[in-house]
MARVO-486065 format. One line per field, with one value per residue: x, y, z of N, C-alpha, C in turn; residue number from 1. Coordinates in Angstrom, 3 decimals, decimal comma, padded with zeros to 6 digits. Example, Ala and Ser with C-alpha at 12.3 -4.5 7.8 and 13.67 -1.06 7.14 Angstrom:
BEGIN
nu <- (013,190; 012,850);
nv <- (-005,690; -002,250);
nw <- (007,800; 007,080);
cau <- (012,300; 013,670);
cav <- (-004,500; -001,060);
caw <- (007,800; 007,140);
cu <- (013,200; 012,900);
cv <- (-003,300; 000,030);
cw <- (007,800; 007,870);
nuvex <- (1; 2);
END
This chain:
BEGIN
nu <- (104,976; 103,926; 104,038; 102,962; 101,454; 098,758; 098,146; 095,836; 095,388; 094,612; 093,879; 093,316; 093,465; 094,056; 095,905; 098,711; 098,873; 098,200; 100,400; 102,420; 101,676; 102,077; 104,869; 105,650; 104,942; 105,832; 108,762; 111,021; 113,201; 111,785; 109,213; 106,566; 105,064; 102,117; 100,931; 097,822; 095,539; 092,299; 090,237; 087,021; 084,928; 082,542; 082,221; 080,359; 077,958; 074,932; 075,267; 073,841; 074,623; 077,648; 080,130; 081,722; 084,493; 085,311; 084,766; 086,636; 088,977; 088,614; 088,694; 091,318; 092,732; 092,017; 093,336; 096,014; 096,206; 095,884; 098,201; 100,123; 099,506; 100,128; 102,887; 103,966; 103,406; 104,838; 107,469; 107,777; 107,771; 109,958; 112,063; 112,337; 113,207; 114,010; 111,949; 110,002; 108,294; 105,371; 103,177; 099,710; 097,118; 093,708; 090,408; 087,020; 084,547; 085,723; 085,881; 085,205; 087,211; 089,565; 089,144; 088,954; 091,508; 093,144; 092,311; 092,846; 095,610; 096,544; 096,957; 098,151; 097,528; 095,534; 095,905; 094,217; 092,712; 090,517; 088,643; 088,041; 088,029; 085,382; 084,303; 083,129; 082,852; 082,136; 082,349; 082,117; 083,133; 084,334; 082,537; 083,953; 086,167; 084,723; 083,267; 085,398; 086,610; 084,550; 084,206; 086,636; 088,960; 091,394; 093,491; 092,707; 093,872; 092,695; 093,290; 093,108);
nv <- (087,343; 090,220; 090,868; 091,938; 094,811; 096,965; 100,356; 102,727; 106,008; 109,524; 113,033; 113,755; 114,738; 112,475; 111,086; 111,343; 109,877; 107,362; 106,822; 106,807; 104,533; 102,649; 102,794; 101,730; 099,095; 098,096; 097,845; 096,658; 095,118; 093,159; 093,922; 094,834; 097,571; 099,002; 101,984; 103,441; 105,572; 106,659; 108,113; 109,379; 108,413; 109,558; 112,628; 114,458; 114,305; 115,669; 117,919; 119,792; 120,403; 119,991; 121,225; 119,244; 119,579; 120,919; 119,017; 117,049; 118,444; 118,722; 116,028; 115,412; 117,111; 115,965; 113,518; 114,395; 115,529; 113,256; 111,861; 113,598; 113,386; 110,691; 110,639; 112,347; 110,895; 108,569; 109,575; 110,252; 107,716; 106,563; 108,060; 106,965; 104,474; 100,965; 099,405; 098,141; 100,171; 101,002; 102,962; 103,469; 104,756; 104,746; 104,640; 105,248; 103,817; 104,231; 102,236; 099,850; 099,740; 099,578; 097,136; 095,335; 095,619; 094,719; 092,061; 091,010; 091,301; 089,845; 090,910; 091,117; 092,738; 095,580; 098,975; 101,671; 104,885; 105,912; 107,820; 109,726; 112,167; 112,800; 114,430; 113,616; 113,848; 112,539; 109,831; 107,516; 105,065; 105,991; 105,711; 104,387; 103,102; 101,500; 099,790; 098,518; 097,180; 095,419; 093,801; 092,848; 090,312; 090,000; 090,948; 094,020; 097,140; 099,732; 103,027; 105,345);
nw <- (102,605; 100,929; 097,572; 095,232; 094,829; 094,644; 094,439; 094,992; 094,038; 094,339; 094,107; 096,678; 100,193; 101,559; 100,153; 100,815; 103,180; 102,241; 100,602; 102,550; 104,009; 102,019; 101,712; 104,169; 103,913; 101,421; 101,299; 100,164; 097,706; 096,357; 096,170; 094,100; 093,059; 091,923; 090,962; 090,681; 089,044; 088,576; 086,216; 085,845; 083,177; 082,306; 082,252; 081,647; 082,939; 083,889; 082,393; 079,778; 077,155; 075,546; 073,577; 071,125; 070,588; 072,893; 074,880; 074,243; 074,873; 077,655; 078,476; 077,719; 079,457; 081,906; 081,690; 081,565; 084,110; 085,690; 085,015; 086,087; 088,829; 089,253; 088,598; 090,554; 092,892; 092,315; 092,260; 094,942; 096,130; 094,836; 095,844; 098,335; 097,734; 096,980; 095,772; 093,013; 090,733; 088,964; 086,894; 086,267; 084,346; 084,431; 082,992; 083,754; 085,959; 089,173; 091,365; 090,038; 088,026; 089,578; 090,945; 088,757; 087,547; 089,650; 089,842; 087,220; 087,111; 089,175; 091,817; 095,175; 097,264; 097,879; 098,361; 099,637; 100,117; 102,787; 102,149; 099,240; 096,745; 096,970; 098,863; 101,195; 104,610; 106,850; 109,254; 107,892; 105,426; 102,195; 099,078; 097,031; 098,325; 100,084; 098,345; 097,011; 099,171; 099,875; 097,583; 096,624; 095,662; 096,748; 099,560; 101,265; 102,218; 103,979; 104,355; 106,933);
cau <- (105,300; 103,114; 104,939; 102,228; 100,624; 098,082; 097,912; 094,905; 095,643; 093,932; 094,432; 092,750; 094,383; 094,343; 096,958; 100,005; 098,782; 098,226; 101,793; 103,165; 101,352; 102,750; 106,290; 105,869; 104,692; 106,603; 110,077; 112,120; 113,372; 110,845; 107,895; 106,142; 103,980; 101,447; 100,128; 096,724; 094,629; 091,165; 089,388; 085,686; 084,707; 081,369; 082,372; 079,297; 076,733; 074,276; 075,430; 072,894; 075,303; 079,076; 080,680; 082,608; 085,888; 085,541; 084,778; 087,930; 089,951; 088,394; 089,207; 092,785; 093,208; 091,869; 094,419; 097,257; 096,155; 096,111; 099,622; 100,853; 099,261; 100,886; 104,325; 104,292; 103,401; 105,960; 108,706; 107,852; 108,151; 111,318; 113,025; 112,528; 113,951; 113,777; 110,806; 109,692; 107,079; 104,838; 101,976; 098,639; 095,959; 092,534; 089,218; 085,761; 084,118; 086,934; 085,891; 085,224; 088,523; 090,536; 088,892; 089,300; 092,961; 093,692; 092,004; 093,553; 097,058; 096,795; 097,510; 098,011; 097,040; 095,125; 095,959; 093,312; 092,294; 089,142; 087,805; 088,757; 087,629; 083,928; 083,904; 082,493; 083,639; 081,675; 083,233; 081,896; 084,042; 083,874; 081,870; 084,934; 086,888; 083,760; 082,995; 086,620; 086,767; 083,507; 084,214; 087,975; 089,376; 092,653; 093,439; 092,577; 094,241; 092,044; 094,036; 092,294);
cav <- (088,679; 090,694; 091,423; 092,630; 095,752; 097,995; 101,519; 103,652; 107,370; 110,644; 114,303; 114,075; 114,860; 111,123; 110,543; 111,235; 108,768; 106,130; 106,602; 106,431; 103,127; 101,870; 102,734; 100,853; 097,707; 097,731; 098,437; 095,788; 095,020; 092,192; 094,547; 095,423; 098,491; 099,641; 103,151; 103,604; 106,701; 106,430; 109,271; 108,986; 108,639; 110,367; 113,930; 115,344; 114,078; 116,881; 119,003; 119,604; 120,422; 120,286; 121,114; 118,089; 120,005; 121,246; 117,758; 116,423; 119,193; 118,358; 114,666; 115,495; 117,715; 114,954; 112,548; 115,064; 115,652; 111,916; 111,553; 114,404; 112,761; 109,434; 110,932; 112,908; 109,775; 107,689; 110,219; 110,136; 106,337; 106,334; 108,685; 106,047; 103,348; 099,589; 098,697; 098,367; 100,989; 101,402; 103,781; 103,142; 105,651; 104,037; 105,468; 104,573; 103,801; 103,934; 100,956; 098,768; 099,690; 099,091; 095,707; 094,599; 095,615; 093,846; 090,675; 090,637; 091,305; 088,995; 091,692; 090,487; 093,725; 096,898; 100,024; 102,732; 105,800; 105,710; 108,770; 110,400; 113,530; 112,944; 115,461; 113,036; 114,138; 111,761; 108,735; 106,358; 104,885; 106,511; 104,676; 103,593; 102,211; 100,531; 098,796; 097,744; 096,283; 094,392; 092,937; 092,425; 088,920; 090,033; 091,777; 095,458; 097,987; 101,035; 103,961; 106,429);
caw <- (102,164; 099,814; 096,567; 094,169; 095,573; 093,862; 095,287; 094,344; 094,491; 093,684; 094,589; 097,985; 101,321; 102,013; 099,307; 101,490; 104,134; 101,439; 100,192; 103,759; 104,274; 100,966; 102,061; 105,320; 103,517; 100,230; 101,526; 099,738; 096,255; 095,782; 096,089; 092,834; 093,366; 090,794; 091,322; 089,729; 089,186; 087,680; 085,933; 085,395; 081,750; 082,049; 082,896; 081,178; 083,685; 084,343; 081,431; 078,677; 075,877; 075,575; 072,229; 071,006; 070,724; 074,298; 075,616; 073,984; 075,676; 079,057; 078,673; 077,636; 080,703; 082,959; 081,524; 081,973; 085,563; 086,223; 084,834; 087,078; 090,135; 089,288; 088,611; 091,867; 093,843; 091,963; 092,711; 096,400; 096,447; 094,319; 096,752; 099,458; 097,175; 097,395; 095,203; 091,607; 090,683; 087,668; 087,013; 085,332; 084,328; 083,936; 082,796; 084,040; 087,347; 089,946; 092,081; 089,047; 087,382; 090,568; 091,154; 087,533; 087,389; 090,687; 089,483; 085,992; 087,316; 090,341; 092,913; 096,485; 098,212; 097,385; 099,371; 099,190; 101,173; 103,247; 101,421; 098,171; 096,409; 096,973; 099,807; 102,374; 105,809; 107,980; 109,649; 107,030; 104,302; 100,917; 098,286; 096,276; 099,236; 100,604; 097,307; 096,796; 100,320; 099,846; 096,403; 096,220; 095,892; 097,493; 100,768; 101,067; 103,345; 103,879; 105,176; 107,507);
cu <- (104,448; 104,017; 104,235; 101,165; 100,076; 097,723; 097,056; 095,111; 094,800; 094,557; 093,940; 093,838; 094,833; 095,556; 098,293; 100,000; 098,825; 099,657; 102,671; 102,921; 102,047; 104,226; 106,561; 105,691; 105,630; 108,015; 111,226; 112,116; 112,438; 109,448; 107,678; 104,897; 103,430; 100,587; 099,058; 095,896; 093,535; 090,419; 088,075; 085,529; 083,590; 081,453; 081,260; 077,987; 076,176; 074,430; 074,494; 073,571; 076,770; 079,583; 081,727; 084,076; 086,237; 085,638; 086,113; 089,028; 089,838; 088,973; 090,728; 093,371; 093,088; 092,990; 095,756; 097,323; 096,448; 097,588; 100,470; 100,706; 100,122; 102,392; 104,774; 104,378; 104,580; 107,279; 108,873; 108,305; 109,573; 112,349; 113,289; 113,289; 113,427; 112,592; 110,689; 108,354; 106,670; 103,554; 100,990; 097,535; 094,807; 091,373; 087,985; 085,378; 085,310; 086,937; 085,960; 086,608; 089,598; 090,378; 089,288; 090,810; 093,589; 093,482; 092,836; 095,058; 097,467; 097,503; 097,234; 097,415; 096,642; 095,218; 095,165; 092,951; 090,845; 088,163; 088,653; 088,246; 086,126; 083,437; 083,228; 083,383; 083,191; 082,603; 083,063; 083,004; 083,458; 083,308; 082,855; 085,645; 085,964; 083,513; 084,215; 086,802; 085,767; 083,685; 085,578; 088,236; 090,700; 092,471; 093,367; 092,972; 093,606; 092,715; 093,117; 093,152);
cv <- (089,026; 091,388; 092,203; 093,510; 096,813; 099,143; 102,509; 105,045; 108,370; 111,923; 114,665; 114,197; 113,488; 110,520; 110,362; 110,094; 107,422; 105,809; 106,225; 104,961; 102,218; 101,715; 101,794; 099,376; 097,255; 098,292; 097,496; 095,631; 094,001; 092,774; 095,180; 096,258; 099,068; 100,764; 103,326; 104,837; 106,497; 107,735; 108,774; 109,322; 109,635; 111,686; 114,891; 115,150; 115,398; 118,054; 118,758; 119,593; 120,798; 120,148; 120,002; 118,468; 120,303; 119,975; 117,050; 117,109; 118,837; 116,973; 114,636; 116,079; 116,748; 113,929; 113,148; 115,189; 114,310; 111,545; 112,341; 113,802; 111,513; 109,693; 111,486; 111,787; 108,840; 108,276; 110,137; 108,730; 106,036; 106,903; 107,806; 104,800; 101,990; 098,866; 099,013; 099,104; 101,209; 102,181; 103,410; 104,181; 104,871; 105,012; 104,629; 104,720; 103,391; 102,574; 099,788; 098,625; 099,150; 097,592; 094,872; 094,509; 094,649; 092,380; 090,222; 090,519; 090,613; 089,741; 090,984; 091,431; 094,984; 097,853; 101,204; 103,616; 105,581; 106,653; 109,428; 111,808; 113,772; 114,004; 114,925; 113,252; 113,306; 110,577; 107,490; 106,249; 105,559; 105,377; 103,807; 102,623; 101,137; 099,413; 097,911; 096,738; 095,132; 093,376; 092,398; 090,960; 088,854; 090,904; 093,248; 096,164; 099,351; 101,957; 105,094; 107,629);
cw <- (100,943; 098,798; 095,469; 094,818; 094,634; 094,803; 094,511; 094,924; 093,717; 094,221; 095,981; 099,048; 101,819; 101,287; 100,033; 102,504; 103,406; 101,021; 101,388; 104,099; 103,262; 101,304; 103,227; 104,965; 102,405; 100,325; 101,166; 098,224; 095,592; 095,599; 094,721; 093,107; 092,066; 091,351; 090,262; 090,093; 088,155; 087,476; 085,360; 083,923; 081,505; 082,801; 082,516; 081,918; 084,199; 083,392; 080,250; 077,315; 076,071; 074,150; 072,172; 071,176; 072,183; 075,139; 075,443; 074,798; 077,153; 079,351; 078,607; 078,915; 081,878; 082,892; 081,953; 083,500; 086,225; 086,136; 085,835; 088,484; 090,289; 089,382; 089,965; 092,912; 093,584; 092,453; 094,221; 096,803; 095,987; 095,275; 097,977; 099,020; 097,583; 096,794; 093,717; 091,541; 089,240; 087,901; 085,913; 085,472; 083,702; 083,814; 083,086; 085,498; 088,222; 090,646; 091,113; 088,419; 088,327; 090,772; 089,939; 087,347; 088,396; 090,348; 088,279; 086,187; 088,613; 091,471; 094,237; 097,526; 097,455; 098,566; 098,830; 100,379; 101,545; 102,563; 100,364; 097,990; 096,482; 097,955; 101,051; 103,584; 107,006; 108,226; 108,792; 105,995; 103,077; 100,082; 097,519; 097,206; 099,805; 099,584; 097,050; 097,933; 100,288; 098,732; 095,993; 096,554; 096,632; 098,738; 100,412; 102,356; 103,101; 104,878; 105,627; 107,798);
nuvex <- (1; 2; 3; 4; 5; 6; 7; 8; 9; 10; 11; 12; 13; 14; 15; 16; 17; 18; 19; 20; 21; 22; 23; 24; 25; 26; 27; 28; 29; 30; 31; 32; 33; 34; 35; 36; 37; 38; 39; 40; 41; 42; 43; 44; 45; 46; 47; 48; 49; 50; 51; 52; 53; 54; 55; 56; 57; 58; 59; 60; 61; 62; 63; 64; 65; 66; 67; 68; 69; 70; 71; 72; 73; 74; 75; 76; 77; 78; 79; 80; 81; 82; 83; 84; 85; 86; 87; 88; 89; 90; 91; 92; 93; 94; 95; 96; 97; 98; 99; 100; 101; 102; 103; 104; 105; 106; 107; 108; 109; 110; 111; 112; 113; 114; 115; 116; 117; 118; 119; 120; 121; 122; 123; 124; 125; 126; 127; 128; 129; 130; 131; 132; 133; 134; 135; 136; 137; 138; 139; 140; 141; 142; 143; 144);
END
């Protein structure tokens, strides 16, 4: 039985399927689910000048958005009951942060959507899910 499960979520359409998969796997009181949302640190890529005060506001809004995403997902899982749930907001490269967290906290399974917010519509895996699947030391469930 898998008891330590890391669930990577974002605001994509794939999110509801990821949570459904989580509910089907983590449906007992021994399951410890960690919901993680990662916001990229470098939001200024391609911008020539961003006033420092404005950048701070943007980063604060990204963090607030991440917390809303996590709380919404947590509430959906809580309503189903039967598991321990915590939420984590990380900053940086999503695949790296997910892999590092899973390794440091000895997760047994990572559940992730096949595509996130990158806008990729082809049948390929998204870059984050692909990298996580290739480099993870634990099992990975990629939800399509």
